[in-house]
Backbone as a ProteinNet text record, in pm:
[ID]
protein_1_A
[PRIMARY]
MLTEQEKARIRKTAVKAGYCITLQTMKRYFQQHRRARETGDAHTQEKIEYHLTYLNFHHERGLLMTGQYDKLQEVIKNW
[TERTIARY]
1588.1	1614.4	1484.7	1497.3	1380.6	1343	1214.6	1167.7	1174.4	1168.8	1169.1	1047.5	936.2	814.2	833.7	897	923.5	1019.9	1122.9	1218.3	1149	1062.8	989.6	898.4	836.1	748.5	828.9	947.2	1033.4	1078.2	1117.4	1159	1044.1	924.2	806.4	778.3	790.2	770.6	873.4	997.1	1102.8	1076.4	1034.3	1004.5	887.6	784.7	666.7	702.1	798.5	840.9	946.7	975.9	1074.3	1216.7	1243	1374.5	1421.8	1327.8	1357.3	1304.3	1349.3	1299.3	1291.5	1183.4	1167.2	1240.8	1265.5	1330.4	1245.6	1114.2	1025	1031.3	1036.4	1045.4	1178.1	1286.1	1417	1418.2	1361.1	1354.7	1270.5	1160.8	1075	1149.8	1227.5	1308	1409	1471.4	1568.3	1500.9	1384	1310.7	1267.6	1216.4	1172.6	1290.8	1403.3	1522	1572.3	1576.7	1621.7	1530.4	1400.6	1303.2	1318.1	1339.2	1355.9	1483.4	1588.5	1714	1694.8	1622.8	1599.6	1514.3	1420	1330.7	1380.4	1489	1543.8	1472.5	1405.2	1331.1	1423.6	1500.5	1598.3	1532.6	1412.4	1343.5	1311.2	1260.2	1231	1358.7	1463.5	1592.1	1638.7	1626.3	1671.6	1589.8	1458.9	1374.9	1416.3	1439.2	1479.5	1616.8	1708.6	1843.1	1840.5	1756.9	1746.1	1693.3	1591.7	1534	1638.4	1712.8	1815.5	1926.2	1963.1	2065	2015.3	1891.2	1833.7	1832.6	1816.5	1814	1953.3	2056	2195.6	2227.1	2162.4	2195.3	2285.6	2401.3	2490.1	2549.6	2584.5	2642.3	2541.3	2419.1	2314.9	2284	2282	2257.6	2367.2	2490.1	2601.9	2590.7	2547.6	2530	2418.1	2310.9	2201.9	2249.5	2321.3	2366.2	2457.1	2534.8	2626.2	2565.1	2440.5	2371	2413.9	2469.6	2515.6	2403.5	2297.5	2178.9	2204	2289.7	2321.7	2392.5	2481.1	2553.8	2459.2	2357.3	2259.5	2187.2	2157.8	2090.5	2176.3	2306.8	2398.5	2400.1	2396.2	2400.3	2276.1	2160.5	2038.4	2017.3	2086.1	2077.9	2136.3	2228.5	2295.1	2223.1	2106	2031.3	1974.4
-5501.5	-5641.6	-5709	-5789.2	-5859.7	-5975.7	-5998.8	-6113.1	-6237.6	-6351.7	-6477	-6486.1	-6431.9	-6432.4	-6348.5	-6233	-6149.2	-6216.9	-6280	-6352.6	-6466.4	-6538.2	-6648.7	-6597.4	-6484.1	-6424.3	-6384.9	-6329.2	-6291.1	-6415.4	-6519.7	-6644	-6705.5	-6702.1	-6757.1	-6680.1	-6549.4	-6466	-6501.2	-6522	-6556.7	-6691.9	-6788.4	-6921.5	-6912.7	-6839.8	-6825.5	-6761.3	-6669.5	-6601.2	-6680.8	-6801.3	-6884.5	-6836.4	-6776	-6721.4	-6618.4	-6548.5	-6445.4	-6311.5	-6208.2	-6074.9	-6001.3	-5931.9	-5860.6	-5727.2	-5672.6	-5542.9	-5435.8	-5443	-5345.2	-5354.1	-5475.3	-5493.3	-5439.6	-5465.8	-5416.5	-5263.7	-5201	-5054.6	-5002.1	-5070.7	-5031.1	-5043.2	-5149.7	-5167.7	-5054.3	-5013.5	-4904.4	-4777.1	-4748.8	-4628.2	-4636	-4750.8	-4767.7	-4756.7	-4814.8	-4811.5	-4668.4	-4594.8	-4455.2	-4371.9	-4390.7	-4317.1	-4355	-4483.1	-4529	-4471.4	-4462.9	-4405.8	-4257.9	-4188	-4044.5	-4018.9	-4108.1	-4089.3	-4158.5	-4234	-4302.7	-4432.3	-4492.7	-4617.2	-4737.6	-4769	-4877.3	-5013.9	-5030.6	-5158.8	-5193	-5096.8	-5119.2	-5147.4	-5074.9	-5098.8	-5242.2	-5286.6	-5421.2	-5528.6	-5507.3	-5605.3	-5617.2	-5505.5	-5507.6	-5573.2	-5537.7	-5594.8	-5745.5	-5788.8	-5932.5	-6007.1	-5952.4	-6017	-6028.5	-5922.1	-5927	-6025.8	-6032.2	-6128.2	-6270.9	-6295.6	-6429.4	-6474	-6377.6	-6409.3	-6402.6	-6384.9	-6377.9	-6255.5	-6144.6	-6017.4	-5939.3	-5995.9	-5938.1	-5805.3	-5795.5	-5671.6	-5557.1	-5583.5	-5482.2	-5441.7	-5539.1	-5510.8	-5421.5	-5450.8	-5368.4	-5224.7	-5206.6	-5070.9	-4998.8	-5070	-5009.7	-4968.4	-5056.5	-5030.6	-4907.8	-4884.8	-4770.6	-4647.3	-4658.4	-4542.5	-4504.7	-4598.5	-4571.5	-4598	-4520.7	-4542.9	-4513.6	-4418.1	-4387.7	-4505.3	-4568.5	-4683.7	-4801.7	-4813	-4920.2	-4909	-4786.3	-4767.7	-4822.2	-4804.8	-4857.4	-5010.1	-5067.2	-5213.6	-5276.7	-5222	-5286	-5260	-5161.6	-5140.7	-5260.3	-5330.6	-5444.9	-5577	-5574.9	-5698.8	-5749.5
6471.9	6446.8	6403	6300.1	6248.2	6338.8	6350.9	6427.8	6339.8	6402	6325.8	6234.2	6279.1	6197.7	6071.5	6084.6	5967.6	5871.2	5924.9	5840.7	5767.5	5836.6	5774.9	5663.2	5683.7	5582.9	5458	5479.5	5367	5290.9	5363.6	5297.5	5219	5276.6	5209.4	5080.7	5086	4967.2	4860	4901.1	4806	4740.8	4818.8	4765.3	4667.4	4705.7	4620.4	4486	4487.4	4365.1	4289	4334.7	4266.2	4286.2	4399.8	4434.1	4331.2	4273.7	4174	4222.4	4155.8	4184.1	4050.3	4029.1	3902.1	3907.5	3792.4	3783	3850.7	3832.3	3894.9	4047.3	4099.7	4244.1	4296.2	4222.9	4265.2	4268.2	4167	4164.7	4281.4	4309.3	4420.6	4553.1	4568.5	4688.8	4704.2	4593.1	4599.2	4649.3	4594.8	4635.1	4781.6	4821.5	4960.1	5056	5017.7	5103.2	5117.3	5007.5	5011.8	5102.1	5084.5	5166	5314.2	5341.1	5479.7	5540.6	5462.2	5511.4	5545.9	5459.1	5480.7	5604.6	5631.9	5746.7	5873.2	5861.1	5977.4	6012.2	5915.4	5937.5	5916.1	6017.6	6009.6	5989.6	6039.8	6029.3	5883.2	5808.6	5667.6	5590.5	5621.1	5555.1	5579.3	5702.8	5738.2	5665.9	5652.5	5582.2	5435.7	5371.2	5230.8	5217.1	5303.4	5299.3	5324.7	5417.6	5445.9	5323.5	5258.8	5141.7	5030.6	5005.3	4901.4	4935.9	5062	5104.6	5085.6	5121.6	5107.7	4961.9	4871	4727.9	4663.8	4746.1	4701.4	4616.5	4644.4	4580.9	4677.4	4707	4806.9	4761	4634.4	4582.4	4592.3	4549.3	4553.6	4697.8	4786.5	4928	4983.1	4947.9	4994	4947.4	4823.5	4771.9	4846.3	4876.3	4953	5092.1	5157.1	5293.6	5301.3	5195.3	5195.3	5131	5085.2	5030.2	4889.9	4815.6	4679.1	4579	4589.3	4507.5	4360	4329.3	4189.6	4123.7	4196.1	4143.4	4119.9	4203.3	4187.4	4053.4	4012.8	3883.6	3770.3	3780.3	3678.5	3679.6	3798.1	3811.1	3748	3774.3	3723.3	3574.8	3518.2	3372.7	3298.6	3362.1	3299.1	3319.5	3379	3401.3	3272.3
[MASK]
+++++++++++++++++++++++++++++++++++++++++++++++++++++++++++++++++++++++++++++++

């Protein structure tokens, strides 16, 4: 579970970036999430998922949560 301090840091990062996320950052998140899932690092997964939810990337977050990383590549090709 994320602490309030971690949530505040994620929100601050989102505000600083203008509530946007670059394609490179999204790809990096996918890789980090996959690696975290493989190693059992639930905390990192939760941080990435929280950030995507805060930015209203609910579809992408859902794909990450279910481990559909191949489908994510198709989604971001259409950006």
